[in-house]
C-alpha positions as CSV (number, residue, x, y, z in Angstrom):
1,X,-28.8,-161.3,1.2
2,X,-28.6,-158.4,4.0
3,X,-30.1,-158.9,7.1
4,X,-32.6,-156.4,8.3
5,X,-33.4,-155.5,12.1
6,X,-36.7,-155.8,13.8
7,X,-39.0,-152.6,13.2
8,X,-39.6,-151.1,16.5
9,X,-42.8,-151.8,18.4
10,X,-44.9,-148.7,18.5
11,X,-47.9,-148.1,20.5
12,X,-51.0,-146.8,18.9
13,X,-53.1,-144.2,20.6
14,X,-54.7,-144.1,22.9
15,X,-57.8,-143.0,20.9
16,X,-60.3,-144.5,23.3
17,X,-62.2,-141.1,23.4
18,X,-63.3,-141.6,19.4
19,X,-65.2,-144.6,19.5
20,X,-65.4,-146.7,22.6
21,X,-67.0,-144.6,25.3
22,X,-70.6,-143.4,25.7
23,X,-72.6,-141.8,27.9
24,X,-74.3,-144.8,29.7
25,X,-70.8,-146.9,29.9
26,X,-70.1,-146.0,33.5
27,X,-73.7,-147.1,35.0
28,X,-73.6,-151.2,35.2
29,X,-77.0,-150.3,37.0
30,X,-78.8,-146.8,36.4
31,X,-78.3,-144.4,39.1
32,X,-81.1,-144.7,41.7
33,X,-81.0,-148.7,41.9
34,X,-81.3,-150.0,44.9
35,X,-78.1,-151.3,46.6
36,X,-76.4,-149.5,43.9
37,X,-72.9,-148.9,45.1
38,X,-70.3,-146.2,43.6
39,X,-66.8,-147.5,42.7
40,X,-64.0,-144.8,42.0
41,X,-60.3,-144.3,41.6
42,X,-57.8,-142.9,39.6
43,X,-55.2,-144.5,37.1
44,X,-51.5,-143.7,37.8
45,X,-48.4,-144.5,35.9
46,X,-45.1,-145.7,37.4
47,X,-44.3,-141.6,38.3
48,X,-47.4,-141.1,39.9
49,X,-48.8,-139.4,37.5
50,X,-52.4,-139.5,36.9
51,X,-53.3,-140.6,33.3
52,X,-56.2,-138.5,31.7
53,X,-56.6,-140.7,28.9
54,X,-56.7,-144.3,30.2
55,X,-60.1,-146.7,30.1
56,X,-61.4,-148.5,32.4
57,X,-63.9,-151.7,31.8
58,X,-65.6,-153.8,34.3
59,X,-67.5,-157.2,34.2
60,X,-68.9,-159.0,37.0
61,X,-71.3,-161.4,38.2
62,X,-74.9,-160.0,39.4
63,X,-75.8,-160.3,43.4
64,X,-76.8,-164.0,43.1
65,X,-73.3,-164.7,41.7
66,X,-74.1,-165.5,37.8
67,X,-73.5,-163.6,34.8
68,X,-75.1,-161.9,32.4
69,X,-74.2,-164.3,29.5
70,X,-75.6,-167.4,28.3
71,X,-72.3,-168.9,28.8
72,X,-72.5,-169.2,32.5
73,X,-72.9,-173.0,33.0
74,X,-75.4,-172.5,35.5
75,X,-78.1,-170.5,33.0
76,X,-78.4,-167.2,32.1
77,X,-78.6,-164.4,35.4
78,X,-81.8,-162.8,35.9
79,X,-79.6,-159.7,34.6
80,X,-78.8,-161.0,31.1
81,X,-79.2,-158.9,28.2
82,X,-82.2,-159.6,25.4
83,X,-81.9,-159.2,21.7
84,X,-80.4,-155.6,22.9
85,X,-77.2,-157.0,23.8
86,X,-75.1,-155.9,26.5
87,X,-74.0,-152.7,25.2
88,X,-75.0,-149.1,25.1
89,X,-78.8,-148.9,26.4
90,X,-78.2,-151.6,28.8
91,X,-80.5,-155.0,29.0
92,X,-82.5,-156.0,25.8
93,X,-86.5,-156.4,25.7
94,X,-88.3,-159.1,27.6
95,X,-85.6,-159.0,30.7
96,X,-87.1,-159.8,34.0
97,X,-86.1,-159.2,37.6
98,X,-82.2,-157.4,37.5
99,X,-82.7,-157.1,33.6
100,X,-85.8,-154.9,34.4
101,X,-83.5,-152.5,36.5
102,X,-80.6,-152.2,33.5
103,X,-78.3,-154.6,35.1
104,X,-76.0,-155.7,32.5
105,X,-72.7,-156.6,34.2
106,X,-70.4,-154.4,32.0
107,X,-69.0,-151.0,32.7
108,X,-66.7,-148.8,30.6
109,X,-65.5,-145.8,31.8
110,X,-62.8,-143.2,30.2
111,X,-60.6,-141.0,32.6
112,X,-61.1,-137.8,33.3
113,X,-58.3,-134.9,33.0
114,X,-57.4,-136.1,36.7
115,X,-57.0,-139.5,35.8
116,X,-60.4,-140.7,37.6
117,X,-63.1,-142.7,36.7
118,X,-66.4,-144.1,38.2
119,X,-68.5,-147.2,37.9
120,X,-71.9,-147.9,39.4
121,X,-73.1,-151.3,40.1
122,X,-74.3,-153.8,42.4
123,X,-72.1,-156.0,44.6
124,X,-71.9,-159.2,42.9
125,X,-72.0,-162.4,44.9
126,X,-69.8,-165.4,45.3
127,X,-68.4,-167.8,42.4
128,X,-68.4,-171.5,42.6
129,X,-65.2,-172.8,40.5
130,X,-65.0,-175.8,38.6
131,X,-62.5,-176.9,41.7
132,X,-65.2,-177.0,43.9
133,X,-63.9,-173.8,45.5
134,X,-65.9,-170.7,46.4
135,X,-64.7,-166.9,44.8
136,X,-64.9,-164.1,46.7
137,X,-67.1,-161.5,45.3
138,X,-65.1,-159.4,43.0
139,X,-65.2,-157.3,39.6
140,X,-62.6,-158.3,36.9
141,X,-61.1,-155.2,35.8
142,X,-59.3,-154.3,32.4
143,X,-57.3,-151.0,32.0
144,X,-56.3,-149.8,28.8
145,X,-53.9,-147.2,28.8
146,X,-50.9,-145.0,27.0
147,X,-47.9,-147.4,26.4
148,X,-49.9,-150.7,26.4
149,X,-50.1,-152.8,23.5
150,X,-52.5,-154.8,25.0
151,X,-55.0,-154.3,28.2
152,X,-54.3,-155.3,31.4
153,X,-56.4,-157.1,33.9
154,X,-56.7,-157.2,37.5
155,X,-59.2,-157.8,40.5
156,X,-60.9,-155.6,42.9
157,X,-62.4,-157.3,46.1
158,X,-64.6,-155.9,48.7
159,X,-63.4,-154.8,52.0
160,X,-66.1,-156.1,54.0
161,X,-65.6,-159.6,52.9
162,X,-62.6,-160.6,54.9
163,X,-63.4,-164.3,55.6
164,X,-64.3,-164.6,51.8
165,X,-61.1,-163.0,50.8
166,X,-58.8,-165.2,53.0
167,X,-60.3,-168.0,51.4
168,X,-60.5,-166.6,47.7
169,X,-58.1,-169.4,45.7
170,X,-56.9,-166.2,43.5
171,X,-56.3,-163.8,45.9
172,X,-54.3,-166.4,48.0
173,X,-52.3,-167.2,45.3
174,X,-50.7,-163.5,45.2
175,X,-48.0,-162.8,47.9
176,X,-49.2,-161.2,51.1
177,X,-47.6,-157.9,50.5
178,X,-49.3,-156.9,47.8
179,X,-52.8,-158.3,48.3
180,X,-54.2,-154.8,49.2
181,X,-53.5,-153.6,45.8
182,X,-56.6,-155.9,44.9
183,X,-59.1,-154.7,47.5
184,X,-60.9,-151.6,47.5
185,X,-60.8,-148.9,50.4
186,X,-64.5,-148.0,51.7
187,X,-64.9,-144.2,51.6
188,X,-66.3,-141.9,54.6
189,X,-68.6,-140.7,51.6
190,X,-70.1,-144.0,51.2
191,X,-68.5,-144.9,47.7
192,X,-65.4,-148.1,47.3
193,X,-62.3,-146.4,46.1
194,X,-59.9,-148.6,44.1
195,X,-56.7,-146.9,42.6
196,X,-54.8,-148.6,39.9
197,X,-51.1,-148.1,39.8
198,X,-49.6,-149.5,36.4
199,X,-46.0,-149.5,37.8
200,X,-43.9,-148.6,40.6
201,X,-43.5,-149.0,44.3
202,X,-47.5,-149.5,44.4
203,X,-47.8,-151.3,41.5
204,X,-51.4,-152.9,41.3
205,X,-51.2,-157.3,40.8
206,X,-52.2,-157.8,37.3
207,X,-52.9,-161.2,35.9
208,X,-51.8,-163.1,33.0
209,X,-55.0,-164.7,30.9
C-alpha cells in the first residue's frame, strides 16, 4: 500500500465579523459608568502591519477581585449575570450591585481597518491564588487572528500597580526584559494603551493554557 502524505494545515477565515461581534461587545460596563476606564490598542503582525480583521476578548474579575461566574470558589460576584447569561445584553434580570450597572466581566471587540480595538471596563481587584499568593489586577486577553488555528492568550496588567506587579507570581515568571509587553501604558488622554504584537522583536508574551 502506498503511503500518503499529511494534508497541509489550513487556516479558516477569519470570519469573525459574520456572527461573533455584537454592538455591546466592547462594553464590559455601559458608557457613563462611574470609574470606567477605556483600554485601547492595536493588533500587529510580525512585520508591523496592523490587522484589520482580528478579534479581542477580555475576561476579568470585578473591583472586589471576584468573577461574574458561579464557578468562582469564593461565590458569585455582585456582577454575576442572571438567567440572561453574560452574552449580548449584559447581566440578566435580578442582578444587584455591579450587575445593576451592567458589569459582566467579559468583553469582545473586532479590530477596525487600522487594527484598533477598544474595551470599556472597570479596573479589577487583586486575586488570591490557591497557593496563597496574590495576583495583581489584570485582564485575561484572548486574540483571534488570521494565520492562527487557535486563539493566543496573554494578560494585561496596570501601570499604576508597580508593587503588586512586582509581586505577581505569573508576571514574575516572565523574563524581565519582556514583562513590559504585558503592562498597559497610561496615555495623556486618560485611557490605557495595550498594543498586541503577534510576532517579531516586540512580540507580546503569550501563555500556554
